[in-house]
The first five atom37 places (N, CA, C, CB, O) and aatype in JSON, in Angstrom:
{
  "aatype": [12, 18, 6, 7, 11, 11, 8, 9, 19, 9, 9, 3, 17, 15, 8, 11, 0, 6, 2, 0, 12, 11, 6, 9, 10, 6, 1, 3, 5, 11, 19, 3, 9, 19, 19, 9, 3, 16, 9, 6, 11, 0, 11, 5, 19, 2, 6, 1, 9, 8, 13, 9, 1, 7, 0, 0, 16, 3, 14, 3, 19, 10, 1, 11, 0, 2, 19, 5, 8, 0, 11, 0, 19, 10, 9, 13, 15, 3, 3, 11, 9, 6, 3, 5, 12, 10, 16, 3, 7, 11, 15, 10, 12, 9, 0, 4, 0, 19, 6, 1, 9, 15, 14, 7, 19, 8, 16, 16, 19, 6, 9, 6, 1, 6, 6, 8, 9, 14, 2, 13, 15, 8, 9, 11, 19, 3, 2, 13, 9, 10, 15, 2, 0, 16, 9, 0, 11, 10, 0, 19, 3, 15, 9, 10],
  "atom_mask": [
    [1, 1, 1, 1, 1],
    [1, 1, 1, 1, 1],
    [1, 1, 1, 1, 1],
    [1, 1, 1, 0, 1],
    [1, 1, 1, 1, 1],
    [1, 1, 1, 1, 1],
    [1, 1, 1, 1, 1],
    [1, 1, 1, 1, 1],
    [1, 1, 1, 1, 1],
    [1, 1, 1, 1, 1],
    [1, 1, 1, 1, 1],
    [1, 1, 1, 1, 1],
    [1, 1, 1, 1, 1],
    [1, 1, 1, 1, 1],
    [1, 1, 1, 1, 1],
    [1, 1, 1, 1, 1],
    [1, 1, 1, 1, 1],
    [1, 1, 1, 1, 1],
    [1, 1, 1, 1, 1],
    [1, 1, 1, 1, 1],
    [1, 1, 1, 1, 1],
    [1, 1, 1, 1, 1],
    [1, 1, 1, 1, 1],
    [1, 1, 1, 1, 1],
    [1, 1, 1, 1, 1],
    [1, 1, 1, 1, 1],
    [1, 1, 1, 1, 1],
    [1, 1, 1, 1, 1],
    [1, 1, 1, 1, 1],
    [1, 1, 1, 1, 1],
    [1, 1, 1, 1, 1],
    [1, 1, 1, 1, 1],
    [1, 1, 1, 1, 1],
    [1, 1, 1, 1, 1],
    [1, 1, 1, 1, 1],
    [1, 1, 1, 1, 1],
    [1, 1, 1, 1, 1],
    [1, 1, 1, 1, 1],
    [1, 1, 1, 1, 1],
    [1, 1, 1, 1, 1],
    [1, 1, 1, 1, 1],
    [1, 1, 1, 1, 1],
    [1, 1, 1, 1, 1],
    [1, 1, 1, 1, 1],
    [1, 1, 1, 1, 1],
    [1, 1, 1, 1, 1],
    [1, 1, 1, 1, 1],
    [1, 1, 1, 1, 1],
    [1, 1, 1, 1, 1],
    [1, 1, 1, 1, 1],
    [1, 1, 1, 1, 1],
    [1, 1, 1, 1, 1],
    [1, 1, 1, 1, 1],
    [1, 1, 1, 0, 1],
    [1, 1, 1, 1, 1],
    [1, 1, 1, 1, 1],
    [1, 1, 1, 1, 1],
    [1, 1, 1, 1, 1],
    [1, 1, 1, 1, 1],
    [1, 1, 1, 1, 1],
    [1, 1, 1, 1, 1],
    [1, 1, 1, 1, 1],
    [1, 1, 1, 1, 1],
    [1, 1, 1, 1, 1],
    [1, 1, 1, 1, 1],
    [1, 1, 1, 1, 1],
    [1, 1, 1, 1, 1],
    [1, 1, 1, 1, 1],
    [1, 1, 1, 1, 1],
    [1, 1, 1, 1, 1],
    [1, 1, 1, 1, 1],
    [1, 1, 1, 1, 1],
    [1, 1, 1, 1, 1],
    [1, 1, 1, 1, 1],
    [1, 1, 1, 1, 1],
    [1, 1, 1, 1, 1],
    [1, 1, 1, 1, 1],
    [1, 1, 1, 1, 1],
    [1, 1, 1, 1, 1],
    [1, 1, 1, 1, 1],
    [1, 1, 1, 1, 1],
    [1, 1, 1, 1, 1],
    [1, 1, 1, 1, 1],
    [1, 1, 1, 1, 1],
    [1, 1, 1, 1, 1],
    [1, 1, 1, 1, 1],
    [1, 1, 1, 1, 1],
    [1, 1, 1, 1, 1],
    [1, 1, 1, 0, 1],
    [1, 1, 1, 1, 1],
    [1, 1, 1, 1, 1],
    [1, 1, 1, 1, 1],
    [1, 1, 1, 1, 1],
    [1, 1, 1, 1, 1],
    [1, 1, 1, 1, 1],
    [1, 1, 1, 1, 1],
    [1, 1, 1, 1, 1],
    [1, 1, 1, 1, 1],
    [1, 1, 1, 1, 1],
    [1, 1, 1, 1, 1],
    [1, 1, 1, 1, 1],
    [1, 1, 1, 1, 1],
    [1, 1, 1, 1, 1],
    [1, 1, 1, 0, 1],
    [1, 1, 1, 1, 1],
    [1, 1, 1, 1, 1],
    [1, 1, 1, 1, 1],
    [1, 1, 1, 1, 1],
    [1, 1, 1, 1, 1],
    [1, 1, 1, 1, 1],
    [1, 1, 1, 1, 1],
    [1, 1, 1, 1, 1],
    [1, 1, 1, 1, 1],
    [1, 1, 1, 1, 1],
    [1, 1, 1, 1, 1],
    [1, 1, 1, 1, 1],
    [1, 1, 1, 1, 1],
    [1, 1, 1, 1, 1],
    [1, 1, 1, 1, 1],
    [1, 1, 1, 1, 1],
    [1, 1, 1, 1, 1],
    [1, 1, 1, 1, 1],
    [1, 1, 1, 1, 1],
    [1, 1, 1, 1, 1],
    [1, 1, 1, 1, 1],
    [1, 1, 1, 1, 1],
    [1, 1, 1, 1, 1],
    [1, 1, 1, 1, 1],
    [1, 1, 1, 1, 1],
    [1, 1, 1, 1, 1],
    [1, 1, 1, 1, 1],
    [1, 1, 1, 1, 1],
    [1, 1, 1, 1, 1],
    [1, 1, 1, 1, 1],
    [1, 1, 1, 1, 1],
    [1, 1, 1, 1, 1],
    [1, 1, 1, 1, 1],
    [1, 1, 1, 1, 1],
    [1, 1, 1, 1, 1],
    [1, 1, 1, 1, 1],
    [1, 1, 1, 1, 1],
    [1, 1, 1, 1, 1],
    [1, 1, 1, 1, 1],
    [1, 1, 1, 1, 1]
  ],
  "atom_positions": [
    [[0.94, -1.27, 0.01], [0.13, 0.04, -0.08], [0.95, 1.33, 0.0], [-0.9, 0.08, 1.07], [1.94, 1.33, 0.73]],
    [[0.74, 2.04, -0.45], [1.1, 3.42, -0.86], [0.56, 4.23, -0.32], [0.97, 3.74, -1.98], [-0.61, 4.5, -0.6]],
    [[1.41, 5.05, 0.85], [0.69, 5.85, 1.64], [0.91, 7.26, 1.58], [0.84, 5.47, 2.82], [0.39, 8.03, 2.38]],
    [[1.77, 7.66, 0.52], [1.77, 9.05, 0.51], [0.97, 10.18, -0.13], [0.0, 0.0, 0.0], [-0.2, 9.82, -0.07]],
    [[1.04, 11.11, -0.59], [0.26, 11.95, -1.16], [0.67, 13.07, -1.94], [-0.4, 12.31, -0.35], [1.59, 13.78, -1.52]],
    [[0.05, 13.35, -3.13], [0.52, 14.39, -4.01], [1.09, 13.71, -5.29], [1.6, 15.3, -3.29], [1.51, 14.3, -6.28]],
    [[1.04, 12.42, -5.09], [1.79, 11.64, -6.02], [0.89, 11.31, -7.39], [2.26, 10.31, -5.27], [-0.33, 11.43, -7.47]],
    [[1.77, 10.88, -8.39], [1.05, 10.95, -9.84], [0.85, 9.04, -9.79], [2.35, 11.83, -11.5], [1.63, 8.21, -9.32]],
    [[-0.15, 8.89, -10.3], [-0.8, 7.47, -10.46], [-0.73, 7.36, -12.14], [-2.58, 7.36, -9.73], [-1.34, 8.15, -12.87]],
    [[0.16, 6.17, -12.66], [0.12, 6.08, -13.98], [-0.39, 4.39, -14.01], [1.67, 6.56, -14.72], [0.06, 3.47, -13.33]],
    [[-1.66, 4.35, -15.24], [-2.4, 2.88, -15.15], [-1.52, 2.13, -16.47], [-4.47, 2.98, -15.46], [-1.31, 2.69, -17.55]],
    [[-1.16, 0.99, -16.16], [-0.42, 0.25, -17.26], [0.46, 0.31, -17.52], [-0.62, 0.25, -18.15], [0.51, 1.29, -18.26]],
    [[1.86, -0.32, -17.39], [2.97, -0.26, -17.53], [3.5, -0.53, -18.98], [3.38, -0.97, -16.64], [3.56, -1.69, -19.38]],
    [[3.87, 0.47, -19.73], [4.23, 0.21, -21.19], [5.27, 1.36, -21.71], [2.81, 0.23, -22.13], [5.73, 2.28, -21.04]],
    [[5.51, 1.09, -22.92], [6.72, 2.33, -23.17], [6.4, 3.6, -23.06], [7.33, 2.37, -24.5], [7.27, 4.4, -22.72]],
    [[5.17, 4.0, -23.32], [4.82, 5.44, -23.26], [5.09, 5.79, -21.9], [3.35, 5.79, -23.67], [5.8, 6.74, -21.58]],
    [[4.39, 4.85, -20.91], [4.5, 4.99, -19.33], [5.63, 5.22, -18.93], [4.12, 3.92, -18.58], [5.79, 6.12, -18.11]],
    [[6.79, 4.41, -19.41], [8.19, 4.66, -18.88], [8.74, 5.94, -19.56], [9.19, 3.39, -19.18], [9.49, 6.63, -18.85]],
    [[8.55, 6.25, -20.51], [8.7, 7.57, -21.03], [8.04, 8.68, -20.38], [8.3, 7.58, -22.29], [8.63, 9.74, -20.19]],
    [[6.79, 8.5, -20.0], [6.17, 9.64, -19.07], [6.87, 9.61, -17.45], [4.35, 9.33, -18.97], [6.92, 10.66, -16.81]],
    [[7.38, 8.37, -16.91], [7.79, 8.5, -15.83], [9.19, 9.0, -15.76], [7.59, 7.43, -15.27], [9.73, 9.43, -14.75]],
    [[9.62, 8.93, -16.73], [11.22, 9.74, -17.25], [10.92, 11.11, -17.01], [11.75, 9.61, -19.1], [11.38, 11.75, -16.06]],
    [[10.03, 11.62, -18.0], [9.94, 12.87, -17.98], [9.23, 13.55, -16.62], [9.3, 13.14, -19.18], [9.29, 14.75, -16.36]],
    [[8.77, 12.86, -16.08], [8.0, 13.31, -14.55], [9.23, 13.4, -13.54], [6.73, 11.97, -13.86], [9.25, 14.24, -12.64]],
    [[10.21, 12.49, -13.75], [11.41, 12.52, -12.61], [12.0, 13.63, -12.97], [12.53, 11.29, -12.55], [12.18, 14.58, -12.21]],
    [[12.34, 13.6, -14.16], [13.12, 14.86, -14.82], [12.79, 16.4, -14.18], [12.69, 14.91, -16.48], [13.51, 17.26, -13.67]],
    [[11.49, 16.32, -14.45], [10.75, 17.79, -14.15], [10.57, 18.01, -12.71], [9.23, 17.93, -14.82], [10.79, 19.13, -12.25]],
    [[10.18, 17.03, -11.94], [9.63, 17.02, -10.39], [10.98, 16.39, -9.82], [8.02, 15.96, -10.03], [11.42, 15.39, -10.39]],
    [[11.63, 16.92, -8.76], [12.41, 16.24, -8.18], [11.72, 15.68, -6.84], [13.58, 17.0, -8.05], [12.47, 15.01, -6.14]],
    [[10.91, 15.78, -6.56], [10.11, 15.57, -5.26], [8.85, 14.61, -5.41], [9.6, 16.99, -4.72], [8.52, 13.91, -4.46]],
    [[8.25, 14.58, -6.46], [6.86, 13.74, -6.75], [7.22, 12.34, -6.9], [6.04, 14.19, -8.15], [8.23, 11.99, -7.51]],
    [[6.27, 11.41, -6.27], [6.19, 10.12, -6.37], [5.64, 9.74, -7.36], [5.72, 9.6, -5.5], [4.9, 10.52, -7.96]],
    [[5.86, 8.32, -7.87], [4.85, 7.95, -8.94], [4.76, 6.26, -8.37], [5.52, 8.26, -10.84], [5.6, 5.51, -7.88]],
    [[3.28, 6.1, -8.71], [2.64, 4.79, -8.19], [1.93, 4.05, -9.68], [1.29, 5.21, -6.83], [0.86, 4.33, -10.22]],
    [[2.94, 3.06, -10.06], [2.36, 2.52, -11.69], [1.35, 1.33, -10.6], [4.05, 1.53, -13.3], [1.54, 0.8, -9.51]],
    [[0.21, 1.31, -11.7], [-0.7, 0.34, -11.64], [-0.8, -0.5, -12.94], [-1.92, 0.93, -11.29], [-1.18, -0.06, -14.03]],
    [[-0.34, -1.99, -12.62], [-0.73, -2.77, -13.88], [-0.86, -4.56, -13.23], [0.73, -2.49, -15.29], [-0.59, -4.95, -12.1]],
    [[-1.32, -5.3, -14.3], [-1.51, -6.64, -13.83], [0.06, -7.51, -13.96], [-2.82, -7.34, -14.81], [0.22, -8.57, -13.36]],
    [[1.0, -6.99, -14.7], [2.25, -7.45, -14.85], [2.61, -8.45, -13.43], [3.24, -6.1, -15.06], [1.97, -8.16, -12.41]],
    [[3.26, -9.2, -13.38], [3.69, -9.8, -12.69], [4.8, -9.28, -11.5], [3.97, -10.58, -13.45], [4.74, -9.44, -10.28]],
    [[5.73, -8.65, -12.23], [6.72, -8.11, -11.82], [6.96, -6.66, -12.11], [7.61, -8.8, -12.19], [6.89, -6.39, -13.31]],
    [[7.23, -5.55, -11.23], [7.27, -4.16, -11.76], [8.84, -4.32, -12.57], [7.15, -2.81, -10.34], [9.77, -5.01, -12.15]],
    [[8.87, -3.59, -13.68], [9.95, -3.46, -14.41], [11.49, -2.55, -13.77], [9.29, -2.81, -15.63], [12.67, -2.88, -13.86]],
    [[10.95, -1.48, -13.21], [11.51, -0.59, -12.69], [10.8, 0.05, -11.48], [11.77, 0.19, -13.63], [9.87, 0.84, -11.54]],
    [[11.45, -0.48, -10.24], [11.2, 0.49, -9.28], [12.46, 1.26, -8.46], [10.34, -0.2, -8.35], [13.61, 0.82, -8.41]],
    [[12.09, 2.27, -7.95], [13.04, 3.01, -6.8], [12.49, 3.7, -6.14], [14.06, 3.79, -7.12], [11.27, 3.78, -6.22]],
    [[13.27, 4.49, -5.19], [12.51, 5.32, -4.17], [11.38, 6.19, -4.48], [13.37, 6.15, -3.58], [10.51, 6.59, -3.71]],
    [[11.53, 6.42, -5.79], [10.23, 7.13, -6.16], [9.06, 6.78, -7.16], [10.62, 8.23, -6.58], [8.1, 7.48, -7.51]],
    [[9.42, 5.49, -7.51], [8.47, 4.72, -8.23], [8.12, 3.3, -7.61], [8.99, 4.57, -9.6], [8.9, 2.39, -7.34]],
    [[6.7, 3.34, -7.46], [6.12, 2.2, -6.82], [5.11, 1.77, -7.66], [5.62, 2.43, -5.47], [4.42, 2.31, -8.53]],
    [[5.22, 0.5, -7.11], [4.27, -0.68, -8.35], [3.34, -1.31, -7.32], [5.39, -2.26, -9.32], [3.73, -1.73, -6.23]],
    [[1.96, -1.34, -7.77], [0.79, -1.8, -7.01], [0.37, -2.82, -8.09], [-0.41, -0.58, -6.58], [0.13, -2.38, -9.21]],
    [[0.26, -4.27, -7.85], [-0.14, -4.98, -8.92], [-1.78, -5.47, -8.71], [0.91, -6.19, -9.08], [-2.37, -5.86, -7.7]],
    [[-2.14, -5.31, -9.8], [-3.8, -5.69, -9.83], [-4.41, -5.09, -10.92], [0.0, 0.0, 0.0], [-3.67, -4.78, -11.86]],
    [[-5.78, -4.82, -11.02], [-6.57, -4.4, -11.86], [-6.79, -2.64, -11.56], [-7.83, -5.35, -11.75], [-6.69, -2.12, -10.45]],
    [[-7.05, -2.04, -12.63], [-6.69, -0.5, -12.25], [-8.61, -0.25, -11.93], [-5.69, 0.72, -13.98], [-9.04, 0.77, -11.38]],
    [[-9.48, -1.35, -12.37], [-10.89, -0.94, -12.2], [-11.12, -1.52, -10.84], [-11.96, -1.49, -13.38], [-12.31, -1.45, -10.52]],
    [[-10.32, -2.09, -9.92], [-10.79, -2.64, -8.85], [-10.68, -1.37, -7.7], [-9.96, -4.03, -8.56], [-9.6, -0.79, -7.6]],
    [[-11.64, -1.02, -6.97], [-11.41, -0.18, -6.08], [-10.52, -0.36, -4.88], [-12.43, 0.11, -5.77], [-10.08, 0.6, -4.24]],
    [[-10.27, -1.74, -4.55], [-9.33, -2.11, -3.42], [-7.97, -1.65, -4.07], [-9.37, -3.81, -2.97], [-7.19, -1.0, -3.37]],
    [[-7.67, -1.94, -5.3], [-6.26, -1.79, -6.08], [-5.94, -0.3, -5.77], [-6.34, -2.1, -7.89], [-4.95, 0.11, -5.16]],
    [[-7.18, 0.62, -6.43], [-6.94, 1.9, -6.32], [-6.56, 2.88, -4.96], [-7.98, 2.26, -6.85], [-5.91, 3.92, -4.82]],
    [[-7.4, 1.91, -3.96], [-7.23, 2.71, -2.73], [-5.61, 1.97, -2.4], [-8.69, 2.44, -1.37], [-4.85, 2.64, -1.69]],
    [[-5.31, 1.13, -2.73], [-3.71, 0.73, -2.35], [-2.84, 1.64, -2.85], [-3.18, -0.66, -2.91], [-1.85, 2.03, -2.22]],
    [[-3.15, 2.04, -4.01], [-2.12, 3.14, -4.93], [-2.47, 4.48, -4.34], [-2.44, 3.2, -6.8], [-1.89, 5.41, -4.88]],
    [[-3.47, 4.85, -3.16], [-4.0, 6.14, -2.68], [-4.3, 6.96, -3.45], [-3.32, 6.75, -1.96], [-3.89, 8.1, -3.24]],
    [[-5.06, 6.73, -4.55], [-5.69, 7.3, -5.75], [-6.53, 8.58, -5.19], [-6.67, 6.14, -6.54], [-6.71, 9.57, -5.9]],
    [[-7.05, 8.47, -3.76], [-7.88, 9.4, -3.53], [-7.08, 10.86, -2.78], [-8.99, 8.67, -2.67], [-7.66, 11.88, -2.43]],
    [[-5.83, 10.6, -2.71], [-4.89, 11.55, -2.34], [-4.05, 11.75, -3.23], [-4.28, 11.32, -1.28], [-3.05, 12.35, -2.83]],
    [[-4.04, 11.41, -4.56], [-3.08, 11.76, -5.8], [-3.03, 13.01, -6.24], [-3.37, 11.08, -6.97], [-3.83, 13.84, -5.81]],
    [[-2.31, 13.26, -6.94], [-2.19, 14.75, -7.66], [-2.59, 14.67, -9.02], [-0.68, 15.38, -7.68], [-2.97, 15.67, -9.63]],
    [[-2.53, 13.59, -9.51], [-3.15, 13.18, -11.06], [-2.59, 11.72, -11.18], [-2.51, 14.29, -12.55], [-1.67, 11.05, -10.71]],
    [[-3.93, 11.57, -12.29], [-3.73, 10.06, -12.63], [-3.72, 10.01, -14.3], [-5.09, 9.03, -11.93], [-4.56, 10.62, -14.96]],
    [[-2.9, 9.39, -14.75], [-2.6, 9.07, -16.39], [-2.98, 7.76, -16.72], [-1.03, 9.18, -16.84], [-2.5, 6.76, -16.2]],
    [[-3.97, 7.78, -17.73], [-4.37, 6.45, -18.09], [-3.87, 6.4, -19.59], [-6.02, 6.16, -17.87], [-4.22, 7.02, -20.59]],
    [[-2.94, 5.46, -19.37], [-2.58, 5.27, -21.15], [-3.55, 4.15, -21.99], [-0.79, 4.58, -21.37], [-4.23, 3.31, -21.4]],
    [[-3.52, 4.24, -23.03], [-4.34, 2.9, -23.78], [-3.63, 1.84, -23.61], [-4.59, 2.93, -25.34], [-2.46, 1.99, -23.29]],
    [[-4.1, 0.69, -23.75], [-3.48, -0.35, -23.6], [-3.09, -0.85, -25.33], [-4.43, -1.33, -22.64], [-3.81, -0.92, -26.32]],
    [[-1.47, -1.16, -25.07], [-1.3, -1.26, -26.44], [-1.29, -3.0, -26.87], [0.16, -0.41, -26.82], [-1.13, -3.51, -27.98]],
    [[-1.46, -3.43, -25.98], [-1.86, -4.87, -26.46], [-3.05, -5.39, -26.78], [-1.57, -5.68, -25.68], [-3.08, -6.51, -27.28]],
    [[-4.44, -4.56, -26.53], [-5.49, -4.7, -27.33], [-5.23, -3.89, -28.89], [-6.74, -4.14, -26.46], [-4.72, -2.79, -29.09]],
    [[-5.76, -4.81, -29.79], [-5.62, -4.2, -31.22], [-7.05, -3.53, -31.77], [-5.14, -5.45, -32.29], [-7.23, -2.87, -32.79]],
    [[-7.97, -3.93, -30.74], [-9.49, -3.2, -31.24], [-9.45, -1.74, -30.6], [-11.07, -4.13, -30.56], [-9.48, -1.65, -29.37]],
    [[-9.37, -0.54, -31.45], [-9.6, 0.78, -30.85], [-10.64, 0.87, -29.75], [-9.98, 1.7, -31.88], [-10.42, 1.24, -28.6]],
    [[-11.98, 0.42, -30.32], [-13.18, 0.33, -29.5], [-13.16, -0.31, -28.08], [-14.11, -0.39, -30.25], [-13.92, 0.05, -27.18]],
    [[-12.26, -1.23, -27.95], [-12.11, -2.19, -26.82], [-11.11, -1.51, -26.07], [-11.69, -3.71, -27.21], [-11.31, -1.34, -24.86]],
    [[-9.83, -0.98, -26.72], [-8.93, 0.05, -26.05], [-9.53, 1.11, -25.12], [-8.24, 0.78, -27.1], [-9.28, 1.31, -23.93]],
    [[-10.38, 1.76, -25.97], [-10.73, 3.07, -25.47], [-11.97, 2.75, -24.47], [-11.11, 4.15, -26.74], [-12.3, 3.72, -23.79]],
    [[-12.7, 1.59, -24.27], [-13.63, 1.0, -23.36], [-13.01, 0.96, -22.0], [0.0, 0.0, 0.0], [-13.35, 1.49, -20.94]],
    [[-11.81, 0.01, -22.39], [-10.99, -0.19, -21.24], [-10.59, 1.05, -20.31], [-9.81, -0.78, -21.73], [-10.62, 0.97, -19.09]],
    [[-10.11, 2.52, -21.23], [-9.5, 3.31, -20.61], [-11.11, 4.14, -19.74], [-8.39, 4.21, -21.76], [-11.08, 4.61, -18.61]],
    [[-12.22, 4.11, -20.56], [-13.62, 4.45, -19.73], [-13.78, 3.78, -18.32], [-14.92, 3.93, -20.61], [-14.16, 4.3, -17.27]],
    [[-13.41, 2.55, -18.57], [-13.72, 1.59, -17.5], [-12.82, 2.0, -16.53], [-13.57, 0.09, -17.86], [-13.35, 2.08, -15.42]],
    [[-11.74, 2.28, -16.57], [-10.7, 2.55, -15.66], [-10.83, 4.21, -14.99], [-9.27, 2.28, -16.52], [-10.6, 4.53, -13.82]],
    [[-11.19, 4.94, -15.92], [-11.57, 6.41, -15.56], [-12.94, 6.51, -14.9], [-11.58, 7.33, -16.85], [-13.21, 7.55, -14.3]],
    [[-13.79, 5.56, -14.96], [-15.13, 5.41, -14.29], [-14.39, 5.25, -13.0], [-16.23, 4.12, -14.78], [-14.43, 6.23, -12.26]],
    [[-13.65, 4.06, -12.54], [-13.38, 3.59, -11.51], [-12.52, 4.68, -10.43], [-12.73, 2.39, -11.93], [-12.66, 4.84, -9.22]],
    [[-11.59, 5.35, -11.43], [-10.91, 6.3, -10.65], [-11.53, 7.6, -9.97], [-9.99, 6.69, -11.42], [-11.19, 8.08, -8.88]],
    [[-12.6, 8.1, -10.92], [-13.29, 9.4, -10.52], [-14.19, 8.66, -9.38], [-14.24, 10.29, -11.89], [-14.37, 9.28, -8.34]],
    [[-14.78, 7.29, -9.55], [-15.74, 7.13, -8.6], [-14.85, 7.08, -7.0], [-16.65, 5.67, -9.04], [-15.51, 7.22, -5.97]],
    [[-13.73, 6.92, -6.92], [-13.06, 6.79, -5.87], [-12.38, 8.27, -5.64], [-12.12, 5.58, -6.02], [-12.56, 8.8, -4.54]],
    [[-11.87, 8.73, -6.29], [-11.45, 10.15, -6.21], [-11.74, 11.32, -7.36], [-10.05, 10.04, -6.08], [-10.85, 11.77, -8.08]],
    [[-13.16, 11.76, -7.43], [-13.68, 12.61, -8.08], [-12.99, 14.16, -8.09], [-14.93, 12.52, -7.63], [-13.4, 15.06, -8.83]],
    [[-12.21, 14.26, -7.42], [-11.25, 15.41, -7.6], [-9.73, 15.39, -7.95], [0.0, 0.0, 0.0], [-8.88, 16.28, -7.82]],
    [[-9.65, 14.43, -8.31], [-8.12, 14.37, -8.93], [-8.1, 14.56, -10.66], [-7.4, 12.69, -8.51], [-9.0, 14.38, -11.48]],
    [[-6.86, 14.94, -10.82], [-6.85, 15.34, -12.03], [-6.54, 14.1, -13.08], [-5.89, 16.43, -12.06], [-5.45, 13.54, -13.12]],
    [[-7.56, 13.78, -13.88], [-7.16, 12.71, -14.53], [-7.1, 12.95, -16.14], [-8.07, 11.61, -14.12], [-8.06, 13.55, -16.63]],
    [[-6.1, 12.56, -16.95], [-5.94, 12.51, -18.36], [-5.68, 11.24, -18.83], [-4.95, 13.34, -18.79], [-4.99, 10.33, -18.35]],
    [[-6.36, 11.31, -19.87], [-6.87, 9.65, -20.48], [-6.26, 9.69, -22.06], [-9.02, 9.38, -20.55], [-6.65, 10.51, -22.89]],
    [[-5.35, 8.77, -22.3], [-5.22, 8.53, -23.75], [-6.23, 7.83, -24.64], [-4.12, 7.87, -23.9], [-6.59, 6.72, -24.24]],
    [[-6.67, 8.21, -25.64], [-7.36, 7.67, -26.26], [-7.15, 7.37, -27.65], [-8.19, 8.16, -26.05], [-6.49, 8.24, -28.21]],
    [[-7.53, 6.33, -28.47], [-7.61, 5.96, -29.67], [-8.33, 6.54, -30.73], [-7.91, 4.98, -29.59], [-7.71, 6.85, -31.75]],
    [[-9.68, 6.77, -30.65], [-10.5, 7.55, -31.49], [-11.13, 8.92, -30.9], [-11.56, 6.66, -31.92], [-11.82, 8.92, -29.88]],
    [[-10.95, 9.65, -31.38], [-11.57, 11.08, -31.04], [-13.1, 11.07, -30.57], [-11.49, 12.04, -32.37], [-13.61, 11.68, -29.64]],
    [[-13.78, 10.03, -31.65], [-15.32, 10.17, -31.71], [-15.87, 9.57, -30.32], [-15.99, 9.3, -33.08], [-17.01, 9.7, -29.87]],
    [[-14.67, 8.79, -29.68], [-15.24, 8.09, -28.44], [-15.47, 9.22, -27.13], [-14.1, 6.82, -27.97], [-16.02, 8.83, -26.11]],
    [[-15.05, 10.51, -27.26], [-14.72, 11.29, -26.31], [-16.06, 11.36, -25.32], [-14.21, 12.63, -26.92], [-16.14, 11.19, -24.1]],
    [[-17.15, 11.72, -26.39], [-18.68, 12.06, -25.65], [-18.75, 10.59, -25.01], [-20.27, 12.49, -26.91], [-19.36, 10.8, -23.96]],
    [[-18.5, 9.47, -25.06], [-18.52, 8.54, -24.21], [-18.39, 8.6, -22.77], [-17.78, 7.89, -24.59], [-19.06, 8.03, -21.91]],
    [[-17.12, 9.63, -22.59], [-16.55, 9.96, -21.47], [-17.14, 11.01, -20.84], [-15.34, 10.18, -21.63], [-16.59, 11.55, -19.88]],
    [[-18.44, 11.44, -21.36], [-18.9, 12.93, -20.77], [-19.72, 12.75, -19.47], [-19.92, 13.8, -21.89], [-20.11, 13.82, -19.0]],
    [[-20.09, 11.56, -18.72], [-20.68, 11.12, -17.61], [-19.73, 11.24, -16.4], [-21.15, 9.76, -17.84], [-20.09, 11.25, -15.22]],
    [[-18.21, 11.34, -16.92], [-17.4, 11.22, -15.75], [-16.39, 12.83, -16.07], [-16.41, 9.43, -15.76], [-16.35, 13.37, -17.18]],
    [[-15.8, 13.25, -15.07], [-15.16, 14.34, -15.19], [-13.57, 13.72, -15.37], [-15.51, 15.33, -13.93], [-12.85, 13.22, -14.51]],
    [[-13.32, 13.94, -16.73], [-11.91, 13.84, -17.25], [-11.47, 14.95, -17.86], [-11.7, 12.82, -18.14], [-12.06, 15.49, -18.79]],
    [[-10.1, 15.45, -17.22], [-9.65, 17.06, -17.13], [-9.12, 16.93, -18.68], [-8.24, 17.61, -15.71], [-9.57, 17.74, -19.49]],
    [[-8.28, 16.05, -19.06], [-7.57, 16.06, -20.47], [-7.6, 14.72, -21.38], [-6.03, 16.39, -20.23], [-7.5, 13.61, -20.87]],
    [[-7.71, 14.88, -22.33], [-7.85, 13.83, -23.42], [-6.58, 13.72, -24.18], [-9.01, 14.16, -24.4], [-6.17, 14.81, -24.58]],
    [[-5.85, 12.67, -24.49], [-4.6, 12.71, -25.65], [-5.2, 11.73, -26.55], [-2.89, 12.21, -25.13], [-5.81, 10.73, -26.18]],
    [[-4.94, 12.16, -27.97], [-5.46, 11.29, -28.8], [-3.95, 10.45, -29.3], [-6.43, 12.12, -30.02], [-3.09, 11.18, -29.78]],
    [[-3.76, 9.48, -29.23], [-2.82, 8.27, -29.69], [-2.23, 8.82, -31.03], [-3.71, 6.71, -29.94], [-1.13, 9.37, -31.12]],
    [[-2.87, 8.66, -31.78], [-2.15, 8.92, -32.92], [-2.0, 10.57, -33.67], [-2.8, 7.96, -33.82], [-1.21, 11.01, -34.51]],
    [[-2.93, 11.07, -33.07], [-2.89, 12.72, -33.31], [-1.64, 13.06, -32.93], [-3.95, 13.66, -32.45], [-0.78, 13.48, -33.7]],
    [[-1.5, 12.87, -31.56], [-0.15, 13.38, -30.66], [1.31, 13.02, -31.57], [-0.09, 12.38, -28.96], [2.24, 13.75, -31.92]],
    [[1.12, 11.95, -31.71], [2.53, 11.57, -32.74], [2.62, 12.37, -33.98], [2.54, 9.96, -33.33], [3.62, 13.02, -34.28]],
    [[1.38, 12.3, -34.83], [1.6, 13.13, -35.77], [1.79, 14.38, -35.74], [0.91, 13.04, -36.4], [2.43, 14.92, -36.64]],
    [[1.3, 15.05, -34.76], [1.71, 16.74, -34.39], [3.02, 16.8, -33.75], [0.62, 17.53, -33.24], [3.54, 17.92, -33.74]],
    [[3.65, 15.9, -33.23], [5.17, 16.03, -32.68], [5.77, 16.03, -33.97], [5.81, 14.76, -31.63], [6.51, 16.96, -34.28]],
    [[5.5, 14.95, -34.88], [6.36, 14.71, -36.13], [6.43, 16.03, -37.37], [5.68, 13.3, -36.84], [7.35, 16.3, -38.14]],
    [[5.22, 16.62, -37.22], [4.96, 17.69, -38.05], [5.7, 18.87, -37.42], [3.45, 17.93, -38.23], [6.45, 19.57, -38.1]],
    [[5.49, 19.11, -36.06], [6.29, 20.16, -35.14], [8.04, 19.81, -35.67], [5.94, 19.76, -33.1], [8.7, 20.55, -36.39]],
    [[8.41, 18.75, -35.22], [9.86, 18.63, -35.51], [10.18, 18.82, -37.1], [10.37, 17.17, -35.01], [11.38, 18.95, -37.36]],
    [[9.3, 18.85, -38.16], [9.69, 19.26, -39.52], [9.88, 20.67, -39.66], [8.73, 18.84, -40.49], [10.9, 21.16, -40.13]],
    [[8.72, 21.45, -39.2], [8.56, 22.92, -39.42], [8.98, 23.58, -38.28], [7.18, 23.35, -39.74], [8.95, 24.81, -38.23]]
  ]
}
């Protein structure tokens, strides 16, 4: 159980999550990160990165990550799911669980399809990141 406060919770350990963790640790020398995933063992843990094993839709797992006292939650789309509707559906389920436990937390959700955003309207999501649009925008920014 993580007992700290004002930490950042990242859902699903992925390459994107690892890049986000690296960026967070570089920008903020004090904030802790708690990663929730169903993988057997954490890929990287240190004094500022903590791992909670379990499903991010499970209220007990979210409480173990102390989501109710988190500064922010980042929900990355699951790269292991090929169907974009299922990927965004999983993200929606996780966002619902997070907002139910901690309605005031700043929540950012990566989604695959922009037309799925209205399906999140019944919960408070602070930011959406479009997976493919983000990469395309960065690529165009880099050449222009």
